[in-house]
NUSE-679858 format. One record per residue (C-alpha): x, y, z. Coordinates in steps of 0.001 Angstrom, whole numbers, plus 524288, in hexadecimal, padded with zeros to 5 digits. Example, Ala and Ser with C-alpha at 12.3 -4.5 7.8 and 13.67 -1.06 7.14 Angstrom:
2
8300C7EE6C81E78835667FBDC81BE4
REM end
This chain:
260
9D29AD5C47C83CA9D117D664AC8EA19D5E8D7418C8C239DFF4D7619C96CA9E2BAD83AAC9C339EF33D8625CA3D29ECC3D8CE6CB0C29F6C6D97D6CB0BD9F538D9A9BCBF309F9CAD8D0BCC2F4A01ACD887ACB72AA0E1BD8E0FCB113A11B9D9509CBD9AA1FD9D9413CB954A1DAADA0EDCB227A161EDAD7CCB551A0780DAD85CB2AFA07DDDB4E8CA5D3A122DDABA4CA07BA09BED9FB9CA361A0169DA1F9C974DA0D2FD9F53C8EB8A1117D939FC96FDA0383D8DB3C95EDA0314D8F9FC873CA1078D8988C8571A0C22D7DE0C8D8DA00EBD7B73C84219F56FD81B3C8B1F9EBAED8948C82FC9E432D8EEDC8E909E701D942AC9C1D9DFF6D97AACA8959E465D9E3DCB5119DEF7DA29ECC1F99E0CFDB160CC1889E6BFDBA32CB71C9E4BADC6D6CBE829F2F4DC9E4CC1BA9F542DCCC5CB3569EE88DD63DCA9F59E3CFDCF9ECA20C9E984DD3B6C95099F68ADCD72C98999F007DC0AEC9C799E84BDC0CCC8FCF9F480DC371C87B69FBC4DB801C8DB09F01BDAF09C8C0B9ED53DB23AC7DE69FB8BDB3FFC7A619FDDDDA5A1C7CDE9F14FDA130C766A9EB01D9CE9C831C9DCC8D9CB3C87209D87BDA11BC949E9D07CD963CC9ADB9CD48D9C5ECA8019D168DA578CB2D29CBF3DA8E1CC01F9C520DB557CC3C29CC46DBD4ECCE239CBB4DB629CDB4E9CE7DDC139CE4C79DAC9DC0B6CECFF9DFFEDB361CE8FE9EC25DB48FCF1729E38ADB6EECFD5E9DB7BDAACDCFA789CFFFDB0A0CF32B9CA27DA799CE8ED9BFFDDB022CE2789B40DDB7EBCE6BE9A83ADB185CE0829A2C0DAB76CED049A68FDB6B7CF5EB99AB6DBF60CF8D09A2D2DCB59CFC3C9AB95DCAE4CF0319A207DCCB5CE4FF9A7EDDD9C8CE12E9B54CDD32FCE08F9AF96DC8D7CD7B89A9FCDD334CCEAF9B710DDA1CCCE059BE05DCD3FCCB489B5D5DCB3BCBF109B99EDD893CB9F89C7DEDD56CCBCE09C71BDC8A0CB5549C03DDCDD7CA9419CC3ADD3C4CA2899D317DC68BCA3F29C74DDBFBFC9E139C7E3DC8F2C928A9D6A7DC7F5C90E69D71FDB91CC91449CA4EDB560C8ADB9C78EDABA0C95BC9BA03DA56BC957A9B8B1DA165CA3C59BC99DA6EBCB0F19BC97DA09DCBE579B4E3DA74CCC91E9BA5FDA3A9CD66D9B0C8DA233CE1AF9B961DA59FCED489BA93DA0B3CFB2E9ACF7D9F7DD00EC9A3F1D955BD06D599B7CD8E68CFCD5990DCD8CB8D071499079D9B56D09AF9841FDA0ACD031098A67DAE08D0151995F6DA7F9CFA4698D0BDA018CF1609850ADAC3ACEE3699166DB3EFCEB7099679DA93ECE27D989D0DA8CECDAC1989FCDB78FCD95C99820DB766CD4DF99584DACB1CCAE998A22DB42ACC51C991CDDC0E6CC48199E3BDBAE8CBEF09979DDB2CACB46298F83DBE82CB02999BA2DC72ECAFF19A33EDBE10CA6FE99827DB8FCC9E6D998FFDC451C949C9A759DC0E2C92D99A442DB2BFC8F659AA63DAD3BC9BB99A6F3DA1B0CA4259A8C9DA2E5CB2C89AD8ED965ACB9239ACE9D927DCC76C9B610D885BCCD429B43AD7FD7CD9429C120D7FA7CE0AA9C4EBD7542CEA759C600D78E5CF8EC9D391D731FCFA449D99DD7D3CCF13D9D099D887ECF4D09CA20D867CD02179BD6AD8DE8D03889BB35D905CCF50B9ACC1D92B2CF2C29AB44D8A79CE67D9B077D7D2FCEAC19A68ED739ECE5239A433D6FC3CD6FD99605D6BDECD94199325D792CCDF3B99935D7FFDCD374991AED7727CCA18984C6D79C5CD0D698763D8854CD12F98A1FD88F8CC2A397DF3D80F1CBFD697597D8990CC88397A50D969BCC3399797FD92CCCB4DE982D3D9DAFCB0E9987BDD9A78CA32B995ACD9F39CA55B99798D9925CB2DB99FAFD8CA5CB2259A701D8321CBACD9B5CAD830DCBB9E9B896D74A8CBDEA9C5F7D7310CC4079C869D6471CC4629D258D6608CCF569C864D6CB3CD81D9BD81D633BCD4759C590D5754CD7E89C929D5CEFCE5369BB56D6178CE8769B34AD5655CE2EC9BAA5D4C51CDAD79B2F3D4547CD0239B853D4EE9CC6289B411D47E6CB9C49A5D1D46D1CBDB79A594D550CCC1D59AB5BD5926CB4D99A0D4D5171CADDB99622D5763CB62399ADBD6570CB5DE9A04CD6670CA815994BAD6E97CA31599815D799FCAC849A701D78CDCAC1A9ADC0D84BCCA6829BBDAD819ACAA019C3C4D761CCAF369D087D75E4CB6C79D9D3D6AE2CBA469E4A0D66F9CC3AD9E922D5A94CCA3B9E302D56ABCD7209E730D5848CE1EC9F3AED5FABCDE519EE38D6937CD4389F95BD6680CCAE19F98FD6210CBCB39EDBFD59B6CB8EC9F5E2D4DA7CB6609F3A2D44FACC2269EEE6D43B4CD0289E057D4181CD2C29D9F0D4407CC5A89DB54D3DF4CB83D9DBFBD4A4ACB0179DD52D439CCA2D79D031D3D46CA5939CA56D4A4ACA9C79CF80D5154C9DB39C949D46B2C95709BCB7D4860C9D0F9BC84D56E2C9A089BD45D5362C8B989B275D4959C8D1A9AA04D538BC93CC9AC56D5D2AC88C79B313D675FC91289B8B3D71D1C88379BD63D7BABC92529CAA7D7DD6C98499D18DD7586CA26B9D9B5D7E45CAB289E660D78B6CB0659E56BD7E6BCBDFB9F046D76D7CC4809FD3CD791ACCB3FA0853D7303CC360A10D5D69CCCCB4EA1CE9D7043CC5B9A1FB5D77EDCB972A12F8D7964CB1FAA1831D746ACA504A1DD1D683DCAB5DA103BD6428CAFCDA092CD659DCA2D7A0ABCD57B3C9E349FC4CD5537CA0C59F8B6D6102C984FA01D1D5E5EC8CEE9FB3FD5153C8A3E9EE5CD5885C87FA9F39FD648CC812D9FC92D5D57C77E0A0848D650DC7CA6A159BD5EA5C7C33A1DBBD5EEEC88D0
REM end
């Protein structure tokens, strides 16, 4: 059975961020992920995480000015110093949570721009080398152009080929099923093909990005496929609940053995 991680940025928004660890644990989750922890001291985040017996599955490296539309620096030639600083910012949170993988965001740039490609390759090399002594994987995630127009990394085949070309041991693919279905479709075959390089998986319904209990994809089949493929990593629940988070966890309780 997949190891589900509640996304505390999108789920349990009925309570403040630091209270969502308790809410996730009470709902039956044993792991969590979130986009950005940087509004809170790392030791406080670590205390909440470990205090409720949770494991940190993933978080994102600092993206720049998120409110202004920035989505990372990795493919931006003029922002390499910001990228370097972002790694130093993230490290105390890595140490406080014990997380084993972080998401490096590419940013808004043209994938056909040679300078952007060169910048991205440089950032990947620097980031993976920075975190390797700490035992961390760095994951990169293709994001669909409907949700984030202009995002540099918007193609799973490009990400696959890049990982294969670079041959960096701690560089992995973050396979968000929601994004894959919107960009390409044919999710099952892509999971089968790319499983050797996948470091993290995320889920949501398509097209609404709600609970994974209906709409386009048959998630029970896909969860079974992950078992058949021998996937032992986390599955992040990166979706927007239709209403109160706990009211939409029927799909999860059947896997976690939690009573309503």
